[in-house]
C-alpha positions, -999 to 999 in steps of 0.1 A, spaced: 0 0 0 12 35 -8 26 54 22 15 91 26 51 102 31 79 100 6 115 112 11 135 137 -10 173 143 -8 184 179 -1 216 197 5 221 218 37 228 255 28 250 258 59 272 226 61 265 214 26 259 178 38 231 158 20 202 145 40 167 132 35 135 149 45 98 138 42 70 153 21 33 143 18 22 128 -14 -3 151 -32 -30 123 -32 -30 124 6 -35 162 9 -72 162 18 -86 195 32 -115 195 56 -120 233 56 -101 265 50 -100 296 73 -103 332 60 -65 337 65 -57 307 43 -51 282 71 -61 248 58 -74 222 82 -66 187 69 -86 155 73 -57 131 79 -20 140 76 -10 176 77 14 186 49 24 218 69 42 195 94 68 187 66 75 221 51 106 228 71 138 208 63 162 203 92 198 192 87 204 164 112 242 172 112 244 209 119 208 218 128 202 244 101 165 246 93 148 262 63 121 259 36 121 260 -2 115 298 1 149 304 17 175 321 -5 208 302 -14 238 291 7 250 310 38 278 335 35 309 329 57 297 356 81 262 340 83 278 306 90 298 321 118 268 337 133 247 305 130 274 285 147 275 310 176 238 313 180 226 278 172 251 254 158 273 250 189 243 239 209 230 214 184 230 177 192 224 155 161 187 149 157 168 135 127 135 151 117 134 132 84 106 108 92 71 112 105 65 142 127 42 149 156 26 183 162 53 190 188 81 182 164 65 202 136 64 232 160 101 227 169 111 227 132 92 259 125 107 277 155 142 265 145 135 277 109 125 311 123 157 315 142 177 304 111 158 329 89 167 357 114 204 346 114 204 345 76 186 378 73 159 363 51 133 386 35 104 398 56 80 378 34 98 345 44 98 354 81 61 365 79 52 331 64 70 312 92 53 334 119 19 329 103 24 291 101 34 289 137 2 308 146 -17 281 126 0 253 145 -12 269 177 -47 272 162 -47 235 155 -39 229 191 -66 254 203 -40 275 221 -56 309 214 -32 330 235 -1 318 215 -20 319 182 -28 356 189 8 363 198 21 349 166 -6 365 145 5 399 159 42 391 149 30 379 114 10 411 110 40 433 118 61 413 93 35 414 65 32 451 70 69 455 66 67 434 34 40 458 20 63 487 28 95 473 14 87 445 -11 54 455 -26 67 453 -62 77 416 -58 45 401 -43 8 398 -50 -3 431 -35 -40 422 -34 -34 390 -15 -10 407 9 -33 437 15 -62 412 21 -40 393 46 -31 425 65 -67 434 67 -78 399 78 -51 396 105 -61 430 118 -98 418 119 -88 386 138 -69 407 163 -98 431 168 -82 460 150 -114 467 132 -106 502 120 -74 491 104 -91 460 89 -119 479 71 -94 504 57 -72 476 42 -102 458 27 -115 490 12 -81 498 -3 -82 466 -23 -118 471 -35 -113 507 -44 -80 504 -62 -88 504 -99 -53 489 -107 -61 457 -88 -76 431 -112 -75 401 -89 -113 393 -88 -110 365 -62 -92 389 -37 -116 417 -44 -145 394 -36 -128 382 -4 -122 418 7 -158 427 1 -169 397 22 -145 405 50 -153 442 49 -190 434 54 -181 409 82 -159 436 100 -186 462 97 -210 437 114 -184 430 141 -180 468 147 -218 475 148 -222 446 172 -196 462 195 -212 496 191 -181 510 174 -182 538 149 -170 531 114 -140 552 102 -150 579 77 -129 564 48 -144 529 52 -182 536 55 -189 525 20 -173 506 -9 -173 520 -44 
């Protein structure tokens, strides 16, 4: 019988050793539902558990979105911060929820050492929030959603030309909504809908829906709508 996991061989961008890491076969990726911030809840095995690749030899962890090999200065910094404390451990097989969380937090530290782009760091922070959501840990989920929101906002300010702006603006709006920052949320959703240059119909529809939801949340809380978000064009 076909196993849900298969292994691929990768090269560590730090120590350049080759090691194997597991992935989930596409036929086993079965979603049960999807949240409004793109978090997918899976029926059986969760592919998100296997996104991070961890070198068993030196401990460097990263994803496919990481840039190339480390520079000599980055290798030195990694060794000082993480490498010297690493004890050989293999994350190449099946992972538990706890092990998945360990790999993401390790990747986050490595991304910071490597000075990865904000969009890579934002993605890791958002995924960690999702892992806490799967566990039902609302306090930690909220904490990491706040970190992710800060990082996504930096991406918008610094990398807007290189990413899907409509999706990014929607996410900033939706994370603000989830964190109760309703004034900010409706402004971001309205920006997407009212910007004539944005042609992404799916994101425009999603922003309209979440703008309506946020207005309802605000009215239920007896909050006044900001002037620039009282109506959509």
